[in-house]
C-alpha positions in Angstrom: 127.0 241.2 262.5 129.9 241.4 264.8 133.5 242.6 264.2 135.9 240.3 262.7 139.9 240.5 261.2 139.2 238.0 258.6 138.4 238.0 255.3 136.7 235.3 254.8 134.6 235.1 257.5 133.6 238.1 257.3 132.2 237.5 254.0 130.4 234.9 255.3 129.0 236.5 258.2 127.5 239.2 255.0 126.6 235.9 253.0 124.6 234.9 256.7 123.0 238.5 257.1 121.1 238.4 253.2 120.3 234.8 253.9 118.4 235.8 257.0 117.1 238.7 255.4 115.9 237.3 252.6 113.8 234.5 255.5 112.6 236.7 257.0 111.5 238.4 254.0 109.7 235.4 252.7 111.7 235.0 249.4 112.6 232.0 248.3 114.3 232.1 245.4 117.7 233.8 245.4 121.2 234.7 243.9 124.1 235.2 246.5 126.9 237.1 244.9 130.0 237.5 246.5 134.1 238.4 245.6 134.8 235.9 247.3 135.4 232.8 245.1 136.8 230.4 248.1 133.8 231.4 249.8 131.5 230.6 246.7 133.5 226.9 246.6 132.7 226.4 250.3 129.2 227.5 250.2 128.5 225.3 246.7 130.8 222.1 248.1 133.6 222.6 246.2 136.2 222.3 248.7 136.6 221.0 252.4 135.2 223.6 255.1 137.4 225.7 256.9 137.2 225.5 260.8 137.3 229.1 261.3 134.1 229.9 258.9 132.4 226.2 259.7 129.1 227.6 262.3 128.9 230.6 259.7 128.6 228.0 256.5 126.5 225.5 259.0 124.2 228.8 259.3 124.0 229.3 255.6 123.4 225.9 254.6 120.2 225.2 256.7 118.7 228.1 256.8 118.8 227.9 253.1 117.3 224.6 253.4 113.6 224.9 251.2 115.0 227.6 249.2 116.3 228.2 246.1 119.5 229.8 246.5 122.2 229.9 243.7 126.3 230.7 244.7 127.6 233.1 242.2 130.9 233.9 242.3 131.2 237.8 240.5 135.1 239.7 240.2 135.1 242.5 242.5 135.0 245.6 240.4 131.4 244.1 239.9 130.4 244.2 242.9 130.8 248.1 243.7 127.2 248.4 245.0 128.3 245.6 248.7 132.0 247.9 248.3 130.1 251.2 248.7 128.0 249.6 251.3 130.7 248.1 253.1 133.3 251.4 253.2 
């Protein structure tokens, strides 16, 4: 996945990996959760796309064409499984 010190980029890369994982397994209906409200707003097109994450988000949106993807915000305390994988 790569290494970055930018939390937004790291979250975006994780979402991109998740979409790629779903595509490789033929999943067409996906619920993608993140505890980064800003990232979810970017993915939903609710805020402008920052340059530092442009390529990652473009990949996610391009790869998810033809899929039924829901990008959902979840509070950090509801996202324990993901944080255990990272830490």
